[in-house]
N, C-alpha and C positions, 0 to 999 in steps of 0.2 A: 616703788611703783613699778607695775609690770603690765604688759599687754594681755588682756583676758580674751579678746575676740576682735575680729575685723570683718567688715562687710564691704564688698566692692560694688562699683557702679551706683553710688548713692549721690543724688543731687542735693538733697536736704533731708533733715529729720526733725522731729519734734517729740521730746520726751513727754511734754504736757499732753499732747494729743495721741501719744503712742503710735507714731507714724514714721515710716521710712518711704521716701519718694525715690524711685529708681530712675536712671537716665532714660529708660524707654517708656516712662509714663506709668509703670506699674506702681501701685501704692499698697504697702503692706503694713501690718502691725510689726512691732519690734521682734516678735517671735517668728516672723516670716509668713504669717497667714495673709493671703491676698484679700484686700477688701475693696479694690476698685482700680480703675485705670482712666487717666485723663491725659490726653495728648499734650506734650510740652509742659507738664506739671512742674512747678518750682517750689511752692511754699504751701503751708496749710495753717488753718486756725479753726477753732470751734465757734460756731455761731450760737449754739445752745447745747444742751446735754445730748441731743440726738443728731444734730446736723454738723457735718464737717465740710468746710469750704476749702477748695484748692485754687491757688492762684497760678496762672501760667506765666510765661516769661514776659508778657505784656501787662501783668497784674490784673488780668481779667478774672473775675471770681466765678467758679463753678461749684455746684453741689456735687459732693463726691459720689453719692450713691445713684443719683439720676443723671448726672452729667449736664444738667441744665444750668444756664447762667443764673446767678443770684440776682444781678441787676443788669439790665440791658444798656449797652453803650457807655458803661462807666468802668473805671479801673480803681482799684483800692491802693491807697498810699500808706495808710497807718491803721493799725488795729490795737485796741486796748480791751480791757475786760468789759467796759461799758459802751464803747463807741467804735465806729470805724469811719475813716475819711475817704472820700472818693473824688475822682476828677475825670473829666472827659476833655478831649482835644477839639472836636468839631461838633457843636460849638464848645468853646472853652468854658467849663462850669466846674465848680467845686461844691461839695456837699458834706454835711455831717449827719451820720445815721445813728440812731439808737440801736444798739446791737441786739437787745432782747426783744424789743417791740418791732424791729425792722421797719421803722418809719423815718423819713427824712426830717430832720429838725430844722436845718437851715441850708440855703443855697446862695451862692454868690458867683460873680464873674472873676473874682480874684481869690487867691488861696488864703485859707484861714491860718495856715501853718502846718507843720508836720509833727510837732512834739506835743503830746497830750499828757498832762500831769493833773490827776484828779479830774476836775471838770473844766480845766483851763487848757487852751491851745496856745503854744508859744511859737513865735517866728522871729527871724532877724533879717533885716534888709536895710542896706545903705546906712549902716551905723546906728540903727534904732531897733530896740527890742519891743515887740508887740505882744500883747496878751489878749486873747478873745475868751470871754466867759460863755461857755456853752449854755448854762442855765438861764442867763439873762439875754443872750443873743447880742451882746455888745462888746466892743473893745474897751478894756478897762485899764490898759497900760500902754504908754509910749515912753520909753526911756532911751535917751540919746547917750551913746558911749562917750561922747565928747565931754560929758559931765564928770567922767572919771579923771583923776589927776594925771595918769599916764596916757600916752597915745596908744590906743588899742585899735587894732585893725579889724578884728572880728570875733564873734562868739564861736566856739567849737562845740560846746555841749551844754544843754540845759539839764542839770543834774538832778534837781529835786526841789521841793518846797517844804519849808518849816514855817508853820503859821502863815504870815504874810510875806515871808522872805524867799525870793527865788534865788537859788544858788546855781551859778553857771561857770564853766571854765572858758578860758580865753586863749587866743592864738599865741600870745606872748608867754603862756605858761602860768598866768595869774588866775586867781579865783575871785569872783565877784558876787556880792550879795546885794540884791535890789528889793526894796520895799514895794510890793505890787500895788498897794493902795495909794501910797504917797509918791510913787515914781522917784524915789530917792535912793542913793547909795547907802547901804547898811555897813558893808565892810569891803575891803579890797586888799588881797594879798598879792603883791606884785611878784614876789619871789617864790611862789608855791612850786614852780617847776612841774606842773601837772596840767597838760593840755586836754586831758579827758580821763575817763575811768574813775569818776567820783561818785560815791554811793551814799545814800542815807543809811546809817547803821541799822536803825530799826524804824518801823512805821511811827510817825509823829515825833521821832527823836530829833533834837537839834544837832546831833553829832553826824558829821559827814566824814567818810573815809575814802582814801583813794590810793591806787597803786598803778604807776605808769612810768615808763622810761627807766629811771634809776631812783625813783622817789616813792616813799610811803608817806601819806599825809593824813592828819586828823584835825578837824576844825569844828568849832561850835558856832552854828549859824545864828544862835540867839544872842550870844555875848560878843560875837565877832572876834573870838579868840582862836589863834592858831595853837592848838594843843600839842601837836607833835609833828615833827618832820624828820624822817630818817633817810639817810643816804644809803642806798642798797648796793652801791658799787662794790664794797668789800665782799658781800655775799655772792654777788653775781660773778665776781672774779673767781671765787672758789668753785662755783657752778661750772664755769667755762674753762677751768684750769688756766686762767690768765695770770701772768706774773704780777705781783703787787705793784711793781714800779711801772707797769705798762698801762696805757689808757684802756678803759673798759669798753669793749666793742659790743658787749652783750647787753641788750635792753629789753624791757617788758613792753608788749603791745596789747593784744586782746586780753581782757579780764572779765571775770564773772564772780560776783560776791554772793555767798550763801553761808549762813550759820557761822559767822565770825571767821570764815576762811575766804581768801581771795584766790581763785584759780586763775591761771594765766598761761598765755603763750608768750614765748620770748624768741629772740633771734636764734638762728641755727636749729630751728625745730625743737625747741625745748617746751615741755609742758611742766608747770610747777604748781605747788600749793603754798600759800603764804598765810601764816597764822598772825592775825592782827593783834592778839594779846601778847604774844612773844616777839612780835615784829621780826619774824624769821621765816625763811623759806624752809619748810619742814619736809617736803618730798618733791621729787621731780623725775622726769624721764626725758631722754633725748632720742628722737626718731632718726634712724639712719636709712633713709629711703633709697631704693635701688636706683631710681631715676633722680639724679641730682637736681633736676629742675623742679621736682615736687617739693612743696612746702605745706605747712599747716595753713588752712584757709582762714583769712582774716574775717573779723565780724563776730559779734556776740552769739549769733545763731549757730556758729560752727563749734562753739564750746558750751556744752550743757552738762549738768551734774545730776546724778541720781544716787543718793546714799553715798557710798564710798567709791562710786564709779564715775569716771570722767569720760564723756563721749566727745571725740574731736574728729573733725572732717578735714581731709587734706585736698589739695588742688588736683589730685588724680582721681577724685570722687571715691576715695576709700574712707570708710567710717571706722574708727578705732575705739575700742572700749578699754580703758585703763583702770586697773584696780589700785587704789591708794593704800599705803601702809596705815594700819590703825594708829591713831594718834598716841595711844597708850604705849606703843612700841617705838615711838620716835625718840631716840636718845640724843640726837644732835641735828643741827641744821645743815642743809646742803650736803648731806651724806651721799657718797657714791654707792651704787648697788654692787 
């Protein structure tokens, strides 16, 4: 893996929208062509095929080309392909909008939640999982974590849905499956050792895969079977030149899953590629930043993939494009360049 190109003074970027947002509010395409300017711009999303929306640091939404507000007195918390969720502080109101029709579907004085999976919104509060059905406008699930055999303090991530089973990761490193219709536990893996970073392998697939910390995991949400659990400490020790007898201080944090590969950030500014079929780290690069305080920026939006290119943002607002080694040329895992 090698660095192909770098851009400076970048606040955020979106390969999906073909947008770079500069720290001074300039908004360009990836090739550098300026397409707009919004003061305090932070994020972007497409409203439809023609309209691009820019969020400022307060999550206020602006049309890119006109600079006008999309919605008055509201801020956007969540965006999906079909919906976006908004909130206002004075008065405190929450709303669900249809993204294509731009009409408000529901409003309430309390939050519907922040995680949207298909047409369902999930939230967690005071030990209870809630599910709101956008199509019916009703809450259809309340599941108390006290029903699980272990003492669980909180949900970390709502990972996905297979049929009626919600899959989520827990603070204790466990993975829980909940029947949305029956409000019953389907499965619980207490020793999964994966607090987040779990993905549905393919759309409508019962197989979920995850890479985090020192663990790779595969499970079947339909059968409740733990298919595979791989300890990655031996590979990470090779990556970090850590003696076999020493504790492994190198762990995986931010991940992104695409096309049977999991791309990741790890401690000490490593970027890597993990092949889920081989269960091996097949390519990697370590950044040696001049400013030792600079690190790779956490969060999935800071790690994006386009073909064999990895785009990653650091805390110094530099965007780096890395070119991965073609898989056909990969002769061994954790190889040094």
